[in-house]
N, C-alpha and C positions, 0 to 999 in steps of 0.2 A: 455370549449372550447372558450368562448367569449374572444376576444382580441388576440387569438392565430393567427399565420400565417400559412396558408396552401397553398401548390403549387399543382395544378392539371395539370398533363401532358396530352396531347391529348385533351386539353380544347376546341378546336374548333369543336370536334365531338359531336355526339348525346349524349352519356353518359357523356362525359367530360364536356359539357356545363351545364348539370343539376348538376354535382358535384360542379362546381364553384358556382352556384346559392345556393346550399346547404350550402356551407361555409358562404356565405353572410347572409343567413337566420339564422345562428347560431352565428352571431355577430363576425365572424372571418375576418381577413384581407386576402382576397382571391386573389391569384395569378393564372393566366392562363399561363400555359406553352404551347407555340405554335411555329410553324416554321414561318419564315418571310413571306412565301406565304399563310399562313393559313387564312381561312375566319373568320372574327370576327362578323358574322351575328347574332349569338346568344350570343354574349359577349358584349352587348351594355351598361350594367350598368356601370355608371361612377365610381363606387367604385372598379371595377375590375382593378387590376394591371397586367402587362404583363411581361413575361420573355421568350425571344427567346432562344430556346435550340435545338441543333443539335445532336441528339443521334447517328447518323451514324458516327460521327468523334469525338473520345474520346478527342483528344487534343483540338479541337475547343470547345467541350463541357466544358472541364475544364477551358478554358479561359472565357467562358460565366458565368460559375458558380463562378469563382474567382472574377469577376467584381461584381456580385450580393452579394457575401459574404462581400466584402469591403464596398459596399454602403448600404446594407440592412440587413447584418448579418444572412442570411439563413432563413430557415423555420422551424416551430415547427413540422408540419406534411407534409408529401408528399403522394399524391395519384397518383400512376403511372398507368395512363389509356391509355397512348400512345401506339400504336401498329398498325399492319396491319391485315386486315381481307380478303383482296383480292389481289392477286399478279399474275403477268404474269408467274413467275418462282418459283418453290417450295423453292429454296434456299433463296428467298427474304423474306419468312416467318421467316426463322432463323435470318436473318439480322435485320428485322424490329421488331421482338418480343424478341428473346433470346439475340442476341448480343447487341442490343440497351439497354436492361436491364442491362447486364453486364457492359457496358460502363458507364452507368449512376450511378450504385452503386459504381463501382471502383472510379469514379471521386469524388463522395460525400465522400467516405472514405479518399482518398488521400488529399482532401482539408479540412478535419475535419469538414464536413458539414452534417454528419449523423443526421437525425431528430429524435424526440422522437418516431415517428411511421412512418413506410414506408408501406403504404397500396397498395398492388398489385392486379390489376383486371385481374384474369385469366379467366377460363371458364369451365363449366361442360363438354364441349366436349373433354376435355383431357382424359376422361374415355372410350370413344368409345362405341361400342355395347356390353354392359355387362348386365347380369341378364335378357336376352331376353327370357328365358324360364319360370322363375318364377315371373318376373316383380317385383322383390324386389327393394326397393329404393337404389340408389347408395350411399354408405356411406364412411367415412374417411378411413376405414380399407381395402377397395377394391383396387385392383391393377389397375392402369390406363392403358388402352390399346388403345391409340389414333390411329385412322385410317384416319386422315387428316393431311396435312402438318401444318395447323394452330394449331391443337391440340398438335402435337409433339413439335412445338416451344414454346407453352405455358407451357407444362409440363417441358421442359428443363429449362425455366425460374424459375418455381417453385422449382425445385430441386437445382438450383443454389442458390436461396435465402435461402433454408433450410440448405444448406451446410455451410453457413457463421456462424461463432462463434459469438454469442451475437449481431447479427444484428436484429434490432427491427421491423421485418416484421409482417404483417397480410395479408393473402392471401384469396381472395374471388373467388368462383367459381359460378358465376351466370348461371342460365339456360337462355332460350331465353328472351332477354330484349326487351320490346316494349314500345311505348309511343309517344308523339308528337316529331316531327323532325326525327323519325326513318324511313328509306327508304326500308328495306327489307320486313318487314311485311306490309308496305304500298302497295307493289306489290299485296299482297293478297286482300287488300281493293279494289284496282283497279279491280281485277278479279271479286270479289263479285259484284261490282257495274255493271259489265257486265253480271251478273247472272251466273257466273261460279265459282264452288268450286273445286279446283284441289287437289287430295291427292295421296300419293305414296304407291302403293301396297294395298293388301286386308287384310293382317294380322293385328290383334289388335296393336294399337299404343297409348302408354300413353304419353301425352305431359304435360310439366310444363312451367310456365311463370313467369316472374317477371316484374312488372311495374317499370319504370325507377325511380320514386320517392321513391319507397320502397327500391330499390337498394341503392340509396343515403342515406336513413335512415341506412341501414345495414353497409355501409362503414364508416359513421361517428361514429357508435357505436364502431368501431375499435380503437378509441382513449382510450377506458377503459383499465385499467391495466390488466384485465382478458384476453384481446385479444392478449397479446404479444406472438409472435411466434406461432400463431394459424392459422388454415385453416378452412374456413367455406363455405358450400354450401348456395346458396341463391335462393329461389323461393317464391311464395306467399303461399306455404304450401298445395295447392290443386293439384289434378291430373285431367286432362281433356281428353275427347275423341278428336281425330284428327279433328272432324268436329265442335267442339264447338266454336272455334275462328271465324270460317266463319259464324256460325249461329248468333253470337253476332254482327258481322259486318253487316250482312243482316238486323237484327233488327234495328240497328242504322241508316242504309241507307233507311229503309222503303221499301225494295224490297219485292214484293209479292211472288216471286218464285226464285228458285235457282237450276241449273243443277249440279249434283255432278259427277265428272269424276275421276275415280280411274285408275291411270296409272300403268301397270305392271312394276315391278322393272327392268326387262331386257330392256324394251323399254326406260324407264327413263334414265338408264345408257347410252344407245346409244345416246340419245338426248343430254345428259350432255357432253359426249366426243366430239360430233360434235360441240356443242356450244362453248366449251373451245378452240377447234382447230381453229374454225372460228375467235374467239376473238383474239387469239394469232397471227393469220395471219394479223389481222388488227392492231396489236400492242395495243390491249385493254384488260381489264379484263372482264370476263363474270360473271353475277350473277349466271348462271347455269353452273357448272363445276363438275369435278369428286369429289372434296372435298364436294361440296354442295350435290351431289348425296348421298355420304356416310352419311351426316347428315340427309337428308330427309328419307332414308331407315331405320335409327335407330328406333327401336320399343319402347325402354324403356328410358324415360327421367325423371323418378322419382329420387328424391334425398332427403337425410335426413337433414333437417334444424334444428332438435332438439337442437344441440349444440349452434346454433346461438340464439335460443330462450331462452334456459336455462342459457347460460353463459353471454349473453349480453343484454337480455331483448328485443330482436327483436319482433316486432308485425306488420305484414303486414297490411297496411291499404287499399290496393287495390286488391280485388279479380278480376278475369278476367272481369266480367260484368261491374264493375265500371270503370276499366282501359280502356277498349275498348270504352265505352261511351265517356270518356274524350278525348281519342285519336282521334276518328272519328270526334268529335266536333272541335278539333284543325285543322285536315286535311280540314274540311269544311271552317272554318274561314280563313285559309291561302290560300284557293283556290286550294288545292291539289286534292280535290274531287269535 
């Protein structure tokens, strides 16, 4: 990989910024794909090069890519991490995830800029609530049944890529990604700091996680020949109880006690609907909404990562205890906690 050129889209985001760093660590020429208005807070390394890309306008995107092709001859690898996770309207998920991916791939093909490998960051959430009776790991042969607008848009993107003849894709389906710079799990850390652990429902819930640096490892393994036109689940290989994450946060914060609150699903759904409605009225997106409710109520998040291990040699370095320790230390250092 050393000396190769990699473009990471969505580079200003939590996962994207770590993927850019991962390229630099591997001796690659790393390009950060961003919008003009994107923050560069976590893209300060002077070795990083930038490419402004507008995925919402295919013609504008082609013009941007054409200039890059003329001046820099394109990229060897592209990691497409850009997308949306929170939207005011459901149709915006389709625009920001599916249509943006179509625009990007079509532009690359039309300009003869298809890379050696196109790595797409999808999500385990495309499968929805399956195997909730036997708690079997979700595997490649299972039928995806997304129950969120986000999941639907990611699944459409996957199917589009898989429909292309000879397109060199690798698709990743990470479970919940946590680590420094991440803000959703940070809300849990804030809650635990206030001595409260909140959980959805009473029924058994099997949770999986992936530390952001292990996800970076998995993605760059996708440059191997064996990964061509393959799909992989990504987790740390372990399964956790719903309370484990909060327990580890409590340990790192040094809290002596914690109140556990289990919210009935019916009440949680009502709260989610009201929160989403209130946010829409204010013209904002809400962290708690109907999609988030569907994610929180899902009982089984196990997934089969054996193909990633056996085919690409993936070896997770961060089990949850180590990952939480490093994450909480970063939150403290940055003054978040």
